[in-house]
C-alpha positions in Angstrom: -3.3 -44.0 80.2 -5.5 -41.1 81.1 -8.3 -42.0 83.5 -11.1 -41.1 81.0 -9.5 -43.3 78.4 -9.3 -46.2 80.8 -13.0 -45.8 81.7 -13.9 -45.7 78.0 -11.9 -48.9 77.3 -13.6 -50.7 80.3 -17.0 -49.5 78.9 -16.2 -50.9 75.4 -15.2 -54.3 76.9 -18.3 -54.5 79.2 -20.9 -53.7 76.6 -21.4 -56.4 73.9 -21.7 -55.4 70.3 -25.2 -55.7 68.8 -25.9 -59.0 67.0 -26.2 -59.5 63.3 -30.0 -59.1 63.2 -29.9 -56.0 65.4 -27.6 -54.3 62.9 -30.0 -54.9 60.0 -32.3 -52.2 58.9 -36.1 -52.8 58.7 -35.9 -53.4 54.9 -33.0 -55.8 55.3 -34.8 -57.7 58.0 -37.9 -58.1 55.7 -35.7 -59.3 52.8 -33.9 -61.8 55.0 -37.3 -63.1 56.3 -38.6 -63.6 52.8 -35.4 -65.4 51.7 -35.7 -67.7 54.7 -39.3 -68.5 53.9 -38.4 -69.3 50.3 -35.6 -71.5 51.4 -37.9 -73.3 53.9 -40.6 -73.8 51.3 -37.9 -75.3 48.9 -36.7 -77.7 51.6 -40.3 -78.8 52.3 -41.0 -79.3 48.5 -37.8 -81.4 48.2 -38.7 -83.4 51.3 -42.2 -84.0 49.9 -40.8 -85.1 46.6 -38.5 -87.7 48.3 -41.4 -88.9 50.4 -43.7 -89.4 47.5 -41.0 -91.3 45.5 -40.2 -93.5 48.5 -43.9 -94.1 49.1 -44.3 -95.1 45.5 -41.4 -97.5 45.5 -42.3 -99.2 48.8 -45.9 -99.6 47.9 -45.0 -101.3 44.6 -43.1 -103.9 46.6 -46.2 -104.7 48.7 -48.4 -104.6 45.6 -46.1 -107.1 43.7 -46.4 -109.5 46.7 -50.2 -109.2 46.6 -50.3 -109.7 42.9 -48.2 -112.8 43.1 -50.7 -114.1 45.8 -53.5 -113.4 43.3 -51.8 -115.5 40.7 -51.7 -118.3 43.3 -55.5 -118.2 43.7 -56.2 -115.5 46.2 -58.1 -113.0 44.0 -59.4 -110.9 46.9 -56.1 -110.1 48.5 -55.2 -106.5 49.5 -51.7 -105.1 49.9 -52.6 -103.8 53.4 -55.8 -104.2 55.4 -57.1 -100.6 55.0 -56.5 -100.4 51.2 -59.7 -99.4 49.3 -58.5 -101.0 46.1 -57.2 -104.3 44.7 -54.5 -105.1 42.2 -55.7 -105.9 38.7 -52.7 -106.6 36.5 -49.0 -105.9 35.9 -47.8 -103.9 32.9 -44.2 -104.2 31.8 -41.9 -102.9 29.1 -39.1 -105.5 28.6 -36.8 -103.4 26.4 -36.4 -100.7 29.1 -36.8 -103.2 32.0 -39.7 -101.3 33.6 -42.9 -102.6 35.2 -45.6 -101.6 37.6 -48.6 -103.3 39.3 -51.9 -101.9 38.1 -54.6 -101.1 40.6 -58.4 -101.6 40.2 -60.9 -99.2 41.6 -58.2 -96.7 42.6 -59.2 -93.2 43.7 -57.0 -90.1 43.0 -55.3 -90.5 46.3 -54.6 -94.2 45.6 -52.7 -93.3 42.5 -49.8 -92.5 44.8 -49.4 -96.3 45.1 -49.5 -97.4 41.5 -51.1 -97.0 38.0 -54.9 -97.4 37.8 -57.0 -99.2 35.3 -60.0 -97.0 34.6 -62.9 -99.4 35.3 -65.1 -97.4 32.9 -63.0 -99.0 30.1 -62.7 -102.7 29.2 -60.6 -105.0 31.2 -57.1 -105.0 29.7 -57.0 -107.6 26.9 -60.8 -107.6 26.3 -62.5 -106.1 23.2 -62.2 -102.3 23.1 -59.7 -99.8 24.5 -58.5 -100.3 28.0 -57.0 -97.2 29.7 -54.3 -97.3 32.4 -53.2 -94.0 34.0 -50.5 -93.1 36.4 -48.5 -90.2 37.7 -45.7 -88.8 35.5 -43.2 -88.4 38.3 -43.4 -91.9 39.8 -44.9 -95.1 38.2 -45.2 -93.8 34.6 -42.1 -91.6 34.5 -40.7 -94.3 32.2 -43.5 -93.9 29.7 -41.5 -91.3 27.8 -38.9 -94.0 27.1 -41.3 -96.3 25.3 -40.7 -96.2 21.5 -43.0 -97.2 18.7 -42.7 -100.9 18.1 -41.8 -101.7 21.7 -43.4 -104.8 23.3 -45.7 -104.2 26.3 -46.6 -107.2 28.4 -49.8 -107.1 30.5 -50.4 -109.9 33.0 -53.9 -110.0 34.6 -54.6 -111.4 38.0 -56.5 -114.3 36.4 -53.1 -115.4 34.9 -53.8 -114.4 31.3 -50.9 -112.6 29.7 -51.4 -110.3 26.7 -48.7 -108.9 24.3 -49.2 -105.4 23.0 -47.2 -103.5 20.4 -46.7 -99.8 21.2 -47.6 -97.3 18.6 -46.8 -93.6 18.3 -47.0 -91.5 21.5 -49.1 -88.3 21.4 -50.1 -85.4 23.5 -53.7 -84.3 23.9 -56.0 -82.5 26.4 -57.6 -84.8 28.9 -61.0 -84.1 27.5 -59.8 -84.5 23.9 -57.8 -87.7 24.2 -59.4 -89.4 21.2 -59.6 -92.6 23.2 -62.6 -94.7 22.2 -63.3 -97.4 24.9 -65.7 -99.2 22.6 -63.5 -99.3 19.5 -63.3 -102.5 17.6 -60.3 -104.6 18.2 -58.2 -105.0 21.4 -56.3 -101.9 22.4 -54.4 -100.4 25.3 -53.8 -96.7 26.2 -51.3 -95.7 28.8 -51.7 -92.2 29.9 -49.9 -89.7 32.2 -49.7 -86.0 32.7 -47.6 -83.8 30.4 -45.1 -82.2 30.3 -43.0 -84.6 32.4 -41.0 -81.9 34.1 -44.0 -79.8 35.2 -44.7 -79.2 38.9 -48.4 -78.4 38.7 -51.0 -80.7 37.1 -52.3 -79.4 33.8 -54.9 -80.3 31.2 -52.5 -82.1 28.9 -51.9 -85.8 28.8 -49.1 -88.0 27.3 -50.6 -91.1 25.7 -49.0 -94.2 24.4 -51.4 -96.3 22.2 -50.8 -100.0 21.8 -52.5 -102.8 19.9 -52.9 -106.5 21.0 -50.6 -108.8 18.9 -51.1 -112.0 20.8 -51.6 -113.9 24.1 -49.2 -116.2 25.8 -50.3 -119.3 27.7 -51.7 -118.6 31.2 -49.1 -118.0 33.9 -48.7 -121.2 35.9 -50.3 -120.7 39.2 -48.1 -123.2 40.9 -45.0 -121.1 40.3 -46.5 -117.6 40.8 -44.3 -116.3 38.0 -45.1 -112.8 36.8 -43.6 -110.6 34.1 -40.7 -108.5 35.1 
C-alpha cells in the first residue's frame, strides 16, 4: 500500500463520523424538534388522562365508604380530612350496573371526585327538578347508555330511596337547558358535557330527564346497605 494511502486510511479510522443530528440540515433539525414536542405533548395528555381516570375511580371508593358511614348515622363525615364537600346521595342505573356517589357543595375542581348535586335546585326526591352534573369522561360517561324507560335509583344520605323512570335524552346549550327547578312534580335531571368524545369543554350539554315513580322503604341503618 502506498504511504499516502496508508495515512489516509489511518485518518479515516481515527476521525469519527458525525452523528445523526450533525448530519441534519437546519430545516430537518427544526422539523425533528417539532415532531418531538408533539410526541411529548401527546404522552403528557395520555398520562393526564390515565391520572384523571385513576383519580376518579379511587375517589369513588373512598366516597362510597363515607356514604355508607352516613347511612349508619354519621351525617357529617368526609371522605378525607381536607375535603371541602360532603356526600349527598348515590345514583345508580341497575340495567347497566352503573353507580356513583353524588357530592354536595362541590366546586368545579371537586367534580374530579364525583357527580355534584347543584344545591340551587331541590334536594333529589323533593318537589321540583333536582339537577346532578358530572364529567362526561369519568363519572357520567355511562349516561349515554341510559335508555328511555330505564330505572334510576337515588339513595339519599338520610336513608330515603327514590325510584325514577328515565325519559328521552336531549342535547341543549348550558344556558338553554329548559330545566325548571321549581316545576311541579318530582323530577331529576342528569347532565354532562356533550359530545362525549370531545377534548375541550363546550357549551352543549347532554341531559337525561327522569320522573319520580315511587319511593322504597328507608335503607336499614343497621346494615348500611346501599344501592349498587
